[in-house]
C-alpha positions as CSV (number, residue, x, y, z in Angstrom):
1,X,-18.6,38.1,-15.4
2,X,-16.9,36.8,-12.3
3,X,-17.9,33.2,-11.5
4,X,-18.2,32.3,-7.8
5,X,-15.4,29.1,-6.9
6,X,-17.2,27.5,-4.0
7,X,-20.5,25.5,-3.5
8,X,-22.5,24.7,-1.0
9,X,-22.0,21.0,-2.1
10,X,-18.7,21.2,0.2
11,X,-20.8,20.7,3.8
12,X,-21.6,16.8,2.6
13,X,-17.8,16.5,2.2
14,X,-17.8,17.9,6.0
15,X,-19.9,15.4,7.2
16,X,-17.7,12.8,5.2
17,X,-14.7,14.1,7.2
18,X,-16.5,13.5,10.4
19,X,-17.8,9.4,9.7
20,X,-14.1,8.8,8.3
21,X,-13.2,9.1,11.6
22,X,-16.6,7.5,13.3
23,X,-15.5,4.4,10.6
24,X,-12.4,3.6,13.5
25,X,-14.9,3.3,16.0
26,X,-18.5,2.4,15.8
27,X,-19.0,-1.4,15.3
28,X,-15.5,-2.1,17.2
29,X,-15.3,-4.4,19.8
30,X,-14.0,-1.8,23.3
31,X,-11.5,-4.0,24.3
32,X,-11.1,-2.3,28.0
33,X,-13.9,-0.9,28.9
34,X,-11.9,0.4,31.9
35,X,-10.0,3.0,29.8
36,X,-13.7,4.7,28.5
37,X,-13.1,8.6,28.9
38,X,-15.6,9.7,31.9
39,X,-17.1,12.8,31.2
40,X,-20.4,14.4,33.1
41,X,-23.5,12.3,31.9
42,X,-24.7,15.6,29.5
43,X,-28.5,17.4,30.1
44,X,-31.4,16.4,27.9
45,X,-32.9,19.0,25.6
46,X,-35.6,19.7,24.1
47,X,-37.0,20.8,20.5
48,X,-40.0,22.2,19.3
49,X,-42.3,20.6,16.1
50,X,-41.6,22.2,12.7
51,X,-44.7,24.7,11.6
52,X,-47.3,22.0,10.1
53,X,-45.4,19.5,11.8
54,X,-47.1,16.1,13.8
55,X,-48.0,15.9,17.1
56,X,-45.3,12.9,17.8
57,X,-43.4,13.6,21.0
58,X,-39.9,11.1,20.3
59,X,-37.5,10.3,22.9
60,X,-33.9,10.6,21.1
61,X,-31.5,8.8,23.0
62,X,-28.4,8.0,22.5
63,X,-24.6,6.8,23.4
64,X,-21.7,8.5,25.5
65,X,-19.1,6.4,26.2
66,X,-15.7,5.1,24.6
67,X,-13.3,7.5,22.5
68,X,-15.5,8.4,19.7
69,X,-18.9,8.9,22.6
70,X,-18.7,12.5,21.2
71,X,-20.7,10.6,17.8
72,X,-23.6,9.9,19.7
73,X,-24.6,13.1,20.2
74,X,-23.5,14.1,16.4
75,X,-26.1,11.4,15.2
76,X,-28.4,12.2,17.9
77,X,-28.7,16.2,16.4
78,X,-29.2,15.1,13.3
79,X,-32.2,12.4,14.7
80,X,-33.9,15.3,16.8
81,X,-33.8,17.6,13.5
82,X,-35.2,14.8,11.5
83,X,-38.0,14.0,14.2
84,X,-39.2,18.0,14.3
85,X,-41.1,17.3,11.6
86,X,-43.4,15.4,13.1
87,X,-43.7,16.4,16.5
88,X,-41.4,17.5,19.8
89,X,-38.4,16.2,20.6
90,X,-36.2,15.4,23.8
91,X,-32.5,14.1,23.3
92,X,-30.7,12.4,25.9
93,X,-27.9,10.0,27.1
94,X,-29.4,6.3,27.1
95,X,-27.3,6.3,30.4
96,X,-29.2,8.9,31.8
97,X,-32.6,6.8,31.6
98,X,-34.5,5.5,34.1
99,X,-37.5,3.1,34.5
100,X,-40.7,4.1,32.6
101,X,-39.4,7.6,31.2
102,X,-40.7,6.9,28.2
103,X,-43.9,6.9,29.6
104,X,-44.1,11.0,28.7
105,X,-43.7,9.9,24.5
106,X,-45.1,8.7,22.1
107,X,-42.2,7.3,20.3
108,X,-38.0,6.6,21.2
109,X,-35.4,6.3,18.9
110,X,-32.1,4.7,20.4
111,X,-29.1,5.6,18.5
112,X,-26.2,2.7,18.9
113,X,-23.0,4.6,17.9
114,X,-20.9,3.0,21.0
115,X,-20.1,-1.1,20.6
116,X,-21.6,-2.7,24.2
117,X,-22.4,1.0,25.5
118,X,-23.5,-0.2,29.0
119,X,-27.1,0.3,28.3
120,X,-29.8,0.3,31.0
121,X,-31.8,-2.4,32.3
122,X,-34.6,-0.3,32.8
123,X,-34.1,1.0,29.3
124,X,-34.2,-2.4,28.0
125,X,-37.0,-3.5,30.1
126,X,-39.0,-1.0,29.4
127,X,-38.5,-1.4,25.3
128,X,-38.9,-4.9,25.6
129,X,-42.7,-3.8,27.3
130,X,-44.1,-1.4,25.2
131,X,-46.3,-0.7,22.4
132,X,-45.0,2.4,21.5
133,X,-43.0,2.6,17.7
134,X,-39.9,1.5,19.1
135,X,-36.3,2.5,16.6
136,X,-33.8,0.7,17.2
137,X,-30.4,1.7,15.3
138,X,-26.7,-0.3,15.0
139,X,-25.2,-1.5,17.6
140,X,-26.4,-3.1,21.1
141,X,-29.6,-5.1,19.7
142,X,-27.6,-8.1,20.9
143,X,-28.1,-6.7,24.9
144,X,-31.9,-6.5,23.9
145,X,-32.4,-9.6,22.6
146,X,-30.8,-11.2,25.6
147,X,-32.3,-9.1,28.2
148,X,-35.9,-10.1,26.8
149,X,-36.0,-14.1,26.6
150,X,-39.3,-13.6,24.4
151,X,-37.7,-11.5,22.0
152,X,-37.1,-13.4,19.4
153,X,-40.4,-15.4,19.5
154,X,-42.3,-11.9,19.5
155,X,-40.7,-10.1,17.1
156,X,-38.7,-13.1,14.9
157,X,-35.7,-12.0,14.8
158,X,-32.7,-11.8,16.7
159,X,-29.1,-10.3,16.7
160,X,-26.7,-11.5,14.3
161,X,-23.4,-10.9,12.6
162,X,-21.5,-7.5,11.3
163,X,-21.4,-7.9,7.7
164,X,-18.0,-5.7,5.8
165,X,-19.1,-6.4,2.8
166,X,-18.7,-3.2,0.5
167,X,-22.5,-2.5,0.3
168,X,-22.9,0.2,-2.6
169,X,-26.5,0.0,-2.7
170,X,-29.7,0.1,-0.5
171,X,-33.1,-1.0,-1.9
172,X,-35.5,1.0,-1.0
173,X,-39.5,1.3,-2.5
174,X,-37.9,-0.2,-5.7
175,X,-35.2,2.5,-5.7
176,X,-31.4,1.9,-6.0
177,X,-30.1,4.5,-3.0
178,X,-26.5,5.3,-2.7
179,X,-24.0,3.7,0.1
180,X,-20.0,4.7,0.4
181,X,-18.0,2.0,0.5
182,X,-15.5,4.2,2.4
183,X,-17.6,3.1,5.2
184,X,-16.0,0.0,7.0
185,X,-18.6,-0.1,10.1
186,X,-20.1,-3.3,8.7
187,X,-24.2,-3.4,8.9
188,X,-25.5,-6.0,11.1
189,X,-27.2,-8.7,9.6
190,X,-29.7,-9.8,11.8
191,X,-30.5,-13.8,11.9
192,X,-34.2,-14.3,11.0
193,X,-36.3,-16.8,13.0
194,X,-39.5,-16.2,11.9
195,X,-40.2,-14.9,8.3
196,X,-43.8,-14.3,8.7
197,X,-43.2,-11.7,11.6
198,X,-40.6,-9.4,9.8
199,X,-41.3,-6.9,7.3
200,X,-38.1,-6.2,5.4
201,X,-37.9,-2.5,4.8
202,X,-34.8,-2.1,2.7
203,X,-31.9,-4.1,1.8
204,X,-28.3,-3.9,1.7
205,X,-27.0,-5.5,-1.7
206,X,-23.7,-6.4,-1.9
207,X,-21.0,-6.3,-4.6
208,X,-22.0,-9.8,-6.0
209,X,-25.7,-8.6,-6.0
210,X,-26.6,-11.2,-3.2
211,X,-28.6,-8.8,-0.4
212,X,-29.9,-8.9,3.0
213,X,-32.2,-6.8,5.2
214,X,-31.0,-3.2,5.9
215,X,-33.9,-2.1,8.2
216,X,-36.7,-4.4,9.3
217,X,-40.1,-4.3,11.2
218,X,-42.0,-5.8,13.3
219,X,-44.6,-4.9,15.3
220,X,-43.9,-2.1,16.6
221,X,-40.5,-2.5,17.0
222,X,-37.6,-1.0,13.9
223,X,-34.1,-2.2,13.4
224,X,-31.8,0.1,11.4
225,X,-28.6,-2.0,10.5
226,X,-26.2,0.8,10.6
227,X,-26.2,4.3,11.1
228,X,-27.9,6.4,8.6
229,X,-25.9,9.7,9.1
230,X,-22.1,8.4,7.9
231,X,-20.8,9.7,4.4
232,X,-24.1,11.0,3.1
233,X,-24.6,12.4,-0.1
234,X,-27.3,13.2,-2.0
235,X,-28.5,10.1,-2.9
236,X,-27.8,8.5,0.0
237,X,-29.9,5.2,2.0
238,X,-29.8,8.2,4.4
239,X,-33.1,9.1,2.3
240,X,-34.7,5.7,2.9
241,X,-34.9,6.8,7.2
242,X,-35.5,10.0,6.9
243,X,-38.9,8.1,5.1
244,X,-39.2,5.5,7.5
245,X,-39.6,7.6,10.7
246,X,-43.3,8.5,8.8
247,X,-44.0,4.9,9.9
248,X,-42.0,4.7,13.1
249,X,-43.0,7.8,14.9
250,X,-46.2,7.0,14.7
251,X,-48.0,8.6,11.5
252,X,-49.2,11.7,13.5
253,X,-51.1,13.9,10.7
254,X,-47.9,14.3,8.3
255,X,-47.9,10.7,6.4
256,X,-49.7,12.0,2.9
257,X,-47.8,11.3,-0.1
258,X,-47.0,15.0,-1.6
259,X,-43.4,16.1,-3.7
260,X,-42.7,19.5,-3.7
261,X,-40.0,21.4,-5.4
262,X,-38.4,24.5,-4.6
263,X,-36.4,26.7,-6.5
264,X,-33.5,29.0,-5.1
265,X,-31.3,31.8,-7.1
266,X,-28.3,32.4,-5.6
267,X,-25.7,34.6,-4.7
268,X,-27.7,37.7,-6.0
269,X,-25.7,41.1,-5.3
270,X,-25.2,44.3,-6.0
271,X,-22.9,43.8,-8.4
272,X,-25.4,41.2,-10.2
273,X,-26.4,41.5,-14.1
274,X,-29.8,43.1,-13.8
275,X,-30.4,41.4,-17.5
276,X,-29.7,38.4,-16.2
277,X,-31.9,38.4,-13.3
278,X,-34.3,39.4,-15.3
279,X,-34.4,36.6,-18.0
280,X,-34.8,34.0,-14.8
281,X,-37.6,35.8,-13.5
282,X,-39.3,35.6,-16.8
283,X,-38.7,32.2,-17.6
284,X,-39.7,30.9,-14.4
285,X,-42.5,33.3,-13.9
286,X,-43.7,31.5,-17.3
287,X,-43.4,27.8,-16.2
288,X,-45.4,29.3,-13.1
289,X,-42.4,28.3,-10.9
290,X,-42.2,30.7,-7.5
291,X,-39.0,31.1,-6.2
292,X,-36.6,32.3,-4.0
293,X,-33.6,34.7,-4.4
294,X,-30.5,35.1,-2.0
295,X,-29.1,38.7,-1.6
296,X,-26.1,40.4,0.0
297,X,-27.1,43.6,-0.1
298,X,-23.2,45.0,0.4
299,X,-20.6,44.0,-2.5
300,X,-16.8,44.2,-1.0
301,X,-13.6,43.4,-3.4
302,X,-11.0,44.8,-1.1
303,X,-8.2,44.1,-2.7
304,X,-9.6,44.8,-6.1
305,X,-9.4,41.5,-7.1
306,X,-11.9,41.9,-9.9
307,X,-11.2,45.3,-10.4
308,X,-7.3,45.7,-11.6
309,X,-5.9,46.1,-8.1
310,X,-8.6,48.9,-6.8
311,X,-10.5,48.5,-4.0
312,X,-14.8,48.7,-4.7
313,X,-17.1,48.8,-2.2
314,X,-21.0,49.6,-2.8
315,X,-24.4,48.1,-1.9
316,X,-27.6,48.0,-3.7
317,X,-28.2,52.1,-3.4
318,X,-25.1,52.6,-5.5
319,X,-27.1,50.0,-8.6
320,X,-30.7,51.0,-9.3
321,X,-30.8,49.1,-12.4
322,X,-30.0,46.1,-9.8
323,X,-32.8,46.9,-7.1
324,X,-35.0,47.8,-10.4
325,X,-34.7,43.6,-11.3
326,X,-35.0,42.7,-8.0
327,X,-38.3,44.4,-7.9
328,X,-39.4,43.0,-11.2
329,X,-38.7,38.9,-9.3
330,X,-40.6,40.4,-6.7
331,X,-42.8,41.3,-9.2
332,X,-42.1,37.6,-11.2
333,X,-43.3,35.3,-7.8
334,X,-39.5,35.8,-6.2
335,X,-39.0,36.3,-2.6
336,X,-36.0,37.8,-1.5
337,X,-33.6,36.1,1.4
338,X,-31.2,37.4,3.6
339,X,-27.7,36.0,2.5
340,X,-25.7,37.7,5.0
341,X,-24.9,41.6,4.5
342,X,-21.4,41.1,2.2
343,X,-20.9,37.2,1.7
344,X,-17.6,38.2,2.7
345,X,-14.9,38.5,5.4
346,X,-12.7,41.5,5.9
347,X,-9.9,41.8,3.7
348,X,-8.0,38.7,3.8
349,X,-8.7,36.0,1.6
350,X,-11.9,33.6,3.6
351,X,-10.6,31.3,2.0
352,X,-10.5,32.7,-1.5
353,X,-9.6,36.3,-1.6
354,X,-12.2,38.3,0.2
355,X,-14.4,39.7,-2.6
356,X,-18.8,39.4,-2.0
357,X,-20.1,35.8,-2.8
358,X,-16.9,33.7,-3.2
359,X,-15.5,33.8,0.5
360,X,-17.5,33.2,4.1
361,X,-19.0,36.0,6.3
362,X,-19.6,34.1,9.5
363,X,-17.3,31.3,9.8
364,X,-13.2,30.9,8.7
365,X,-12.1,29.1,6.5
366,X,-8.8,28.3,3.8
367,X,-7.5,26.5,0.8
368,X,-4.9,23.7,1.5
369,X,-2.2,22.1,-0.7
370,X,-4.9,19.8,-1.9
371,X,-6.9,22.6,-3.3
372,X,-9.5,21.1,-0.6
373,X,-11.2,23.3,1.7
374,X,-10.8,23.3,5.3
375,X,-13.3,25.0,8.0
376,X,-11.1,26.2,10.5
377,X,-13.9,27.7,13.2
378,X,-15.5,31.0,14.1
379,X,-14.1,34.4,12.5
380,X,-12.0,36.4,14.4
381,X,-14.3,38.6,17.3
382,X,-17.1,35.9,16.7
383,X,-20.6,36.9,18.7
384,X,-24.1,37.3,19.0
385,X,-23.3,41.5,18.7
386,X,-21.5,40.8,15.8
387,X,-24.1,38.4,14.0
388,X,-26.9,40.5,15.2
389,X,-24.8,43.9,13.6
390,X,-24.4,42.2,10.5
391,X,-27.8,41.3,10.9
392,X,-29.1,44.8,11.3
393,X,-26.9,46.7,8.8
394,X,-28.6,44.0,5.9
395,X,-31.8,44.9,7.2
396,X,-30.9,48.3,6.9
397,X,-29.8,48.3,3.5
398,X,-32.7,46.3,2.0
399,X,-35.2,48.7,3.3
400,X,-33.5,52.1,1.9
401,X,-33.5,50.4,-0.9
402,X,-37.3,49.9,-1.0
403,X,-37.3,46.1,-1.1
404,X,-38.9,45.6,2.3
405,X,-36.6,43.4,5.0
406,X,-36.3,40.0,4.4
407,X,-38.1,37.7,6.6
408,X,-35.5,34.7,6.1
409,X,-32.4,34.5,6.4
410,X,-29.2,32.2,4.5
411,X,-25.8,31.7,5.7
412,X,-23.7,32.4,3.0
413,X,-21.9,29.0,2.3
414,X,-24.1,27.6,4.9
415,X,-21.4,28.3,7.4
416,X,-21.9,29.8,10.6
417,X,-21.2,29.4,14.1
418,X,-23.3,27.8,17.2
419,X,-23.6,31.5,18.1
420,X,-24.6,33.0,14.7
421,X,-26.8,30.3,14.3
422,X,-28.6,31.4,17.7
423,X,-28.9,34.7,16.8
424,X,-30.2,34.4,13.6
425,X,-33.0,32.3,15.2
426,X,-33.2,35.3,18.0
427,X,-33.8,37.8,15.6
428,X,-35.6,35.9,12.4
429,X,-36.3,32.6,13.6
430,X,-36.4,30.9,10.0
431,X,-33.5,30.1,7.6
432,X,-33.2,28.3,4.2
433,X,-30.1,26.2,3.9
434,X,-28.4,23.2,5.0
435,X,-27.1,23.8,8.7
436,X,-23.6,23.3,10.5
437,X,-24.0,21.7,13.9
438,X,-21.6,20.6,16.6
439,X,-20.9,18.5,19.4
440,X,-22.2,20.8,22.8
441,X,-25.2,22.4,21.0
442,X,-27.3,19.0,22.0
443,X,-25.5,18.1,25.0
444,X,-25.5,21.6,26.3
445,X,-20.9,21.0,26.7
446,X,-18.1,23.7,25.2
447,X,-18.7,23.8,21.4
448,X,-16.4,21.7,19.5
449,X,-15.5,23.0,16.2
450,X,-12.7,20.9,15.0
451,X,-16.3,18.4,14.9
452,X,-18.5,20.5,12.4
453,X,-21.1,18.4,10.3
454,X,-23.6,19.5,8.3
455,X,-27.0,17.9,7.4
456,X,-29.3,19.0,4.6
457,X,-33.6,17.4,4.8
458,X,-35.2,16.1,2.4
459,X,-38.8,17.8,4.1
460,X,-39.5,20.9,6.6
461,X,-37.6,21.0,10.1
462,X,-37.2,23.2,12.8
463,X,-33.4,22.2,14.0
464,X,-31.4,22.1,17.1
465,X,-30.7,26.0,17.4
466,X,-34.9,26.4,17.2
467,X,-35.0,28.1,13.6
468,X,-37.1,26.9,11.3
469,X,-35.8,25.3,8.2
470,X,-36.8,25.3,4.2
471,X,-35.1,22.1,2.8
472,X,-32.5,22.6,0.2
473,X,-31.5,18.9,-0.7
474,X,-30.3,18.5,-4.1
475,X,-27.6,20.8,-4.9
476,X,-27.1,23.1,-7.8
477,X,-25.7,22.5,-11.1
478,X,-21.8,23.3,-10.9
479,X,-20.3,22.9,-14.9
480,X,-16.7,22.2,-14.0
481,X,-15.1,20.6,-11.0
482,X,-13.7,22.4,-8.4
483,X,-11.8,21.9,-4.8
484,X,-12.5,18.2,-5.6
485,X,-15.8,17.7,-6.4
486,X,-16.6,16.5,-9.6
487,X,-19.1,18.9,-12.2
488,X,-22.8,18.2,-11.4
489,X,-25.1,19.3,-14.2
490,X,-28.6,19.0,-14.6
491,X,-29.3,14.9,-15.5
492,X,-27.0,14.6,-11.5
493,X,-29.8,16.9,-10.0
494,X,-32.9,15.4,-11.8
495,X,-31.6,11.6,-10.4
496,X,-31.3,13.0,-6.8
497,X,-34.6,14.1,-7.0
498,X,-35.8,11.0,-8.6
499,X,-34.7,9.0,-5.5
500,X,-35.9,11.7,-3.2
501,X,-39.5,10.2,-4.5
502,X,-39.2,7.6,-1.5
503,X,-39.7,10.4,1.0
504,X,-42.9,10.8,1.8
505,X,-43.6,14.8,2.0
506,X,-40.7,15.3,0.3
507,X,-38.6,17.8,-1.6
508,X,-36.4,18.2,-4.5
509,X,-35.4,21.4,-3.9
510,X,-32.4,23.3,-5.3
511,X,-30.1,26.7,-5.8
512,X,-29.2,28.2,-9.2
513,X,-26.4,31.0,-10.0
514,X,-28.3,33.1,-12.4
515,X,-24.7,33.8,-14.4
516,X,-25.4,30.5,-15.9
517,X,-28.5,32.0,-17.7
518,X,-31.5,29.7,-17.9
519,X,-30.8,26.9,-20.1
520,X,-29.7,24.3,-17.1
521,X,-33.3,25.6,-16.0
522,X,-35.0,24.7,-19.1
523,X,-33.8,20.9,-18.3
524,X,-34.6,21.2,-14.7
525,X,-37.7,22.5,-14.3
526,X,-39.4,20.5,-16.5
527,X,-37.1,17.3,-15.1
528,X,-38.6,17.8,-12.1
529,X,-42.2,18.5,-13.0
530,X,-41.7,15.3,-15.0
531,X,-41.0,13.7,-11.9
532,X,-44.1,14.1,-10.1
533,X,-43.2,17.1,-8.0
534,X,-44.9,20.5,-8.2
535,X,-43.5,24.0,-7.5
536,X,-44.3,25.6,-4.5
537,X,-42.6,29.0,-2.9
538,X,-40.2,28.6,0.4
539,X,-42.5,30.2,2.6
540,X,-45.1,27.7,1.9
541,X,-43.6,25.0,3.3
542,X,-43.0,25.9,6.6
543,X,-47.1,27.7,6.9
544,X,-48.9,26.2,9.9
């Protein structure tokens, strides 16, 4: 049985690569403001709440100036995605803020990613005067505390200095969350003037064991000492930020504590072993675990890599035993997902060998000399028509096989162009994956495919493409290292699930390849249940 060589975990690497660039510019004094890049102010963009979301109306404001001004949109995209769990949102450059704009919203989040971004006086004055929840992230807090003479007396703190210690841990709710020490941007260490007025929500822990506030709350004001989206892993302090939004966005209907788990069986195609599929279904059914099955309905091996040089190309219609096994999985509580059409592209390696389940279908990639997967951009011929035709072909094959057309899409290897994501949203409207995002989507500008970034979600969202997204957030079992990624075993997934308990309404959602058998599942499923999670279906996560 062939073993797919690639995993969605590479998307975390994509985020890290982006953050490595960010570290050069965030938190560094702009020595010559006159040299800042001058570009038209991007337009505002709005999005709806996720199904079952709250009634918050969040204003997300972001920086745009300087050589790294594009990163403001990156962070605003990720914030807007999370904000959808709590209600609707509007994202706009802070430079476009006008007096009293805040009045139309229930909360505001400002992302300070450019040191000394020129903040409008109207924005500073409205933040100082409002009683609505304000979340201020990282830079330029000094502009607010300087503008508002009464801020320190009212809130008990003022701007401090950046601490550049190699903080590898952020403590939150009694849990040690990780932080990558490659991040050299520093963390704001506030000057606390009245400790009675300041509640420390999370603490940054230095290598010597000393700590200082990573996030604080005072009245309606929440401050986070760094950008929480840089260098993110499964166990990251990003989880603390995702949970803080339950309070800072106003507790509007989604503040209850509950912990649900999701299981998804991955990369199932016409070439799958029916016995393996039935064994997986039997175990999960016995454990009363509903599950999803990600299926590509057409198998291609154009170079005969897996068949002694002889090309192969067949669909589910030519593999009745696999179809029977899929029906059996449905009877045992499985829900089929559309995992692309062929889970590969053309006849050339993309990035491996052109074989289904190994390669990308909607995005181009290659493996470099250092054995890392590099994202190159949209595949040749990419367009809305291209994406729509593959979705239609996939759906027709499912229907002809008598399996029904899946109502949820999962991008192969979690990667597609902005056009592909928008097309999936217009045709299906629901995904079960981690999104790939690009500068330009939020601002309405030209899409920058050289700066793609991934994001996982600890709860259901409706992302900037408009798609409802069922979350996957703790990864998968990979017994062996690959492409500079370490092995990931059940114990690692359980450790991530345990850390995810800090998120109210958070999930422990994993995917699993059936060729691994059931032994790892027999560790994962009881382990996740033992942490207090309840397994549910993916569709239940996004029910109204």
